[in-house]
MARPADREN-133103 format. One line per 3 residues: number of its first residue (from 0); their letters; for each residue x, y, z of C-alpha. Coordinates in pm, 1 decimal. Each point is the difference from the previous one (the first is absolute). Layout:
NUM) A) X Y Z; ...
***
This chain:
0) XXX) -209.0 3118.4 199.3; 51.2 178.0 326.2; 59.8 -175.8 360.6
3) XXX) -340.9 63.9 135.4; -128.5 -172.6 -300.0; 222.3 -266.9 2.1
6) XXX) -76.1 -51.6 403.3; -402.4 22.4 -51.9; -208.5 -335.1 -50.8
9) XXX) -8.0 -92.2 -414.0; -297.8 -9.3 -124.2; -82.6 -304.0 -58.5
12) XXX) -70.4 -216.9 -332.1; -298.5 -166.5 -163.8; 138.8 -349.1 -131.8
15) XXX) -193.8 -166.3 -253.4; 95.3 -362.3 -113.4; -157.1 -114.4 -312.9
18) XXX) -34.6 -349.9 -95.7; 358.7 -114.4 45.0; 151.8 -325.0 -74.7
21) XXX) 384.1 -119.6 1.7; 180.4 -298.6 -103.7; 328.4 -108.3 116.2
24) XXX) 228.9 -217.5 -225.9; 178.0 -228.6 193.4; 210.1 -338.7 -4.8
27) XXX) -317.3 -219.9 49.8; -216.6 185.9 -264.8; -245.0 284.8 -40.9
30) XXX) -138.1 138.7 347.7; -332.2 161.7 27.6; 99.6 272.4 299.8
33) XXX) -299.8 216.0 -27.2; -315.8 34.8 -140.2; -259.4 201.5 -102.1
36) XXX) 94.8 252.6 319.7; -239.9 303.4 43.4; 19.6 210.9 316.6
39) XXX) -15.9 352.7 72.8; 137.1 177.0 309.5; -129.7 323.7 110.1
42) XXX) 249.2 321.6 96.4; 122.1 -112.5 345.8; -126.4 -319.3 22.1
45) XXX) 186.9 -254.2 185.0; -93.4 -337.9 -152.6; 154.1 -354.0 91.9
48) XXX) 63.9 -260.8 -240.0; -71.4 -340.9 138.9; 59.5 -362.5 -126.9
51) XXX) 200.6 -329.1 -17.1; 375.6 5.3 -144.6; -34.5 9.2 -373.8
54) XXX) -288.5 222.4 -25.5; 170.1 256.7 -170.3; -16.7 260.8 302.7
57) XXX) 353.6 85.5 -70.4; 19.7 30.8 -382.2; -300.2 204.1 10.6
60) XXX) 197.2 194.2 247.2; 243.6 7.9 -233.4; -197.9 109.5 -268.4
63) XXX) -152.5 361.1 169.3; 411.7 39.8 71.9; 68.4 -11.1 -335.5
66) XXX) 265.2 -261.5 105.7; -201.6 -224.9 -276.3; -219.2 49.6 -314.6
69) XXX) -401.3 -197.3 -10.4; -4.5 -165.7 -332.7; -357.5 111.1 -35.7
72) XXX) -208.7 264.3 204.4; 123.7 310.4 113.4; 136.9 171.6 321.0
75) XXX) -120.9 371.3 82.6; 123.8 218.5 271.9; -97.1 352.4 87.9
78) XXX) -133.1 -34.9 -350.7; 363.6 -115.7 -173.8; 72.0 -318.7 -152.9
81) XXX) 257.3 -152.4 190.2; 287.5 -45.2 -264.0; 292.9 -86.1 278.0
84) XXX) 112.4 89.4 333.5; -64.4 336.2 166.2; 29.6 218.1 334.9
87) XXX) -335.1 21.2 -14.2; -32.6 -380.3 83.7; 201.6 -121.6 231.6
90) XXX) 99.6 -342.6 131.4; 23.3 -135.4 342.1; 154.7 -410.9 10.7
93) XXX) -39.6 -286.1 243.8; 367.8 67.8 55.3; 139.0 389.7 48.0
96) XXX) 255.1 -18.1 -252.5; 183.4 290.3 143.3; 349.6 86.2 -114.2
99) XXX) 249.7 -132.3 279.4; 250.9 255.1 -74.1; -187.2 277.0 89.1
102) XXX) -180.6 87.9 344.3; -363.6 34.2 15.6; -6.4 358.3 -76.8
105) XXX) 211.3 -59.8 -288.6; -245.9 -280.9 -154.8; -268.4 249.7 15.9
108) XXX) 185.8 252.0 -151.4; 91.7 -239.3 -277.8; -381.2 25.0 -106.4
111) XXX) 41.6 385.5 7.7; 286.8 -23.7 -228.0; -120.7 96.8 -335.0
114) XXX) -331.2 186.2 161.6; -47.4 336.8 -199.8; -45.2 304.3 162.4
117) XXX) 147.9 -23.3 331.7; 343.5 98.6 117.9; 197.8 -222.1 202.5
120) XXX) -116.6 156.5 342.2; -301.3 -6.0 -124.6; 30.8 -370.8 -52.8
123) XXX) 166.1 -62.0 271.1; -306.2 164.2 214.1; -247.8 -248.6 -221.9
126) XXX) 204.8 -313.1 92.7; 5.7 73.4 410.7; -359.5 90.6 -33.9
129) XXX) -86.2 -360.4 -150.6; 278.8 -138.6 253.3; -242.1 212.5 307.7
132) XXX) -327.7 -148.5 -180.1; 67.3 -366.2 73.1; 161.6 39.3 335.5
135) XXX) 413.4 33.2 -63.9; 92.9 326.8 80.5; 227.1 -213.1 230.0
138) XXX) 170.0 -200.6 -214.0; 81.2 212.1 -326.2; 350.4 -90.7 -24.0
141) XXX) 7.8 -344.5 102.9; 121.0 -225.2 -259.5; -203.4 -259.7 -123.5
144) XXX) 150.1 -289.1 177.9; -54.4 138.3 337.2; -404.0 6.0 -35.7
147) XXX) -267.1 -213.7 53.2; -232.1 -158.3 -276.0; -255.1 249.1 109.8
150) XXX) 237.5 274.0 -16.6; 101.3 -99.5 -346.0; -371.0 -32.2 -114.7
153) XXX) -59.9 335.8 155.2; 324.8 206.8 -239.3; -142.9 -224.6 -259.3
156) XXX) -341.9 145.0 51.4; 158.5 365.3 14.9; 161.4 -25.2 -273.0
159) XXX) -273.2 -93.4 -228.8; -226.5 254.2 103.5; 292.9 287.3 21.5
162) XXX) -24.5 90.8 -397.1; -437.1 29.5 64.7; -137.6 -214.2 -197.0
165) XXX) -331.8 -54.6 -128.7; 9.1 -333.0 46.1; 165.1 -254.2 299.9
168) XXX) 23.9 -339.8 -138.5; 75.2 -234.0 298.4; 104.4 -405.6 -47.2
171) XXX) -33.4 -174.7 292.9; 236.5 235.7 153.9; -61.3 -115.2 388.0
174) XXX) 18.1 -394.6 -49.0; 337.3 -40.5 135.3; -28.5 154.5 327.7
177) XXX) -118.2 -121.5 298.3; -392.9 19.9 132.7; 66.8 250.5 266.0
180) XXX) 209.3 261.2 -258.5; -256.1 -52.0 -300.5; -317.3 89.6 277.5
183) XXX) 202.6 375.7 58.2; 73.3 1.4 -358.7; -392.6 -53.9 -126.2
186) XXX) -62.5 293.7 238.4; 312.5 199.7 -95.7; -139.6 -16.3 -368.3
189) XXX) -337.6 83.7 84.9; 91.5 292.0 121.2; 244.1 95.1 -263.5
192) XXX) -282.4 -50.6 -247.4; -243.6 190.6 186.1; 243.5 281.0 5.3
195) XXX) 173.8 8.2 -374.2; -322.5 -138.7 -163.7; 184.1 -219.3 -267.5
198) XXX) -215.4 -264.3 -184.7; 191.7 -350.0 111.8; -42.9 -279.1 -177.3
201) XXX) 131.3 -309.7 267.8; 68.1 -355.5 -100.9; -35.8 -249.4 294.3
204) XXX) -104.7 -378.1 80.9; -27.0 97.6 346.6; -417.2 62.3 -17.0
207) XXX) -21.8 176.1 359.7; 260.6 194.8 -114.3; -203.2 121.1 -312.7
210) XXX) -294.5 63.4 239.4; 143.5 185.8 222.2; 204.5 248.7 -257.4
213) XXX) -239.2 -13.9 -284.0; -308.3 247.8 -123.8; -72.0 -326.4 -227.7
216) XXX) 138.5 -352.8 -19.0; 29.7 -117.8 -374.1; -28.8 -422.7 6.3
219) XXX) 214.3 -126.3 -299.2; -37.0 -402.6 -146.3; 312.7 -121.6 -171.1
222) XXX) 82.3 -203.5 -310.7; -65.0 287.9 -178.5; -8.3 269.7 276.3
225) XXX) -363.5 114.7 4.1; -212.2 281.5 189.1; -293.1 -251.1 195.1
228) XXX) -110.7 219.7 281.6; 46.3 327.9 163.2; -96.3 83.8 365.9
231) XXX) -60.8 354.5 140.3; 147.6 57.2 330.6; -188.6 227.2 192.8
234) XXX) 145.6 43.7 321.2; 139.9 308.0 161.4; 344.5 81.7 56.0
237) XXX) 280.8 -45.3 116.7; -43.0 -371.4 -11.7; 122.0 -295.0 271.2
240) XXX) 71.7 -309.0 -203.2; -108.9 -193.4 295.6; -337.4 150.8 67.9
243) XXX) -319.4 -197.0 -34.6; -115.0 196.9 -286.3; 305.2 -54.6 -217.4
246) XXX) 8.4 -347.3 79.1; -402.3 -48.2 -105.1; 100.5 180.3 -356.1
249) XXX) 301.2 -199.1 -18.8; -180.2 -345.2 62.5; -251.1 107.5 -288.8
252) XXX) 270.5 73.9 -234.3; 265.1 -338.4 114.8; -400.2 -216.7 -47.0
255) XXX) -60.4 136.2 -373.9; 385.6 -19.5 -79.0; -30.1 -386.1 116.4
258) XXX) -328.4 -14.4 -201.5; 166.6 117.0 -300.0; 324.5 -251.8 40.5
261) XXX) -199.7 -316.2 85.9; -258.5 47.5 -278.2; 282.4 9.4 -248.9
264) XXX) -86.0 407.7 -129.2; 188.4 131.1 -196.0; 223.8 -309.0 -17.1
***
């Protein structure tokens, strides 16, 4: 592994989810979380999963990450079955989950701690590169408590990107941020995705957010979670979440979501 290779865009990964089902044992009995989910994601595609609470979007994301295993079916990335967590598949959560005893630079360095083939100076260069990529070059050595919510999520994004994963998994990463900060991050994420070419699977409840970011929006219905419909977003980038075009797609998807809920589809 060379520094040039480490800083180059990853090759991307095709993601194949085949007939995946999942149950959970709870104090109230057995819960059927996901039912017969099949989904193909192309290399370097940006796919958003949308649906009501309890439809299993985050559960599916956890299975792609290798944090949970399907009870039926399979998850395959880059031709390899997912059997556990891997630096090939990095996860970003709603909360930044940063280590408060490390500064921004230290948090990104932590994700490179066991990365093979890189010297300590090269790891430092990689960490600096990704903090510059997310616009935090002036805050590399800021303490975590000194950062705003949006800045913390930028550090979390840099930390997730630093191992150069093939797949980036994002579980409502902007949900807790104010509207203006979210809009800025939408633009930043589109820019970074276009530059790094990583495959992204993004979970959200926000339909406009999904339309402004995704190549494709996959609509889930709950109890148990099933894929009900897919929407290809044929809009040029970068996209403005407030544009008429984004609003048009969002209206169609929201109407489909409401129709599914009102008619009890999947319930």
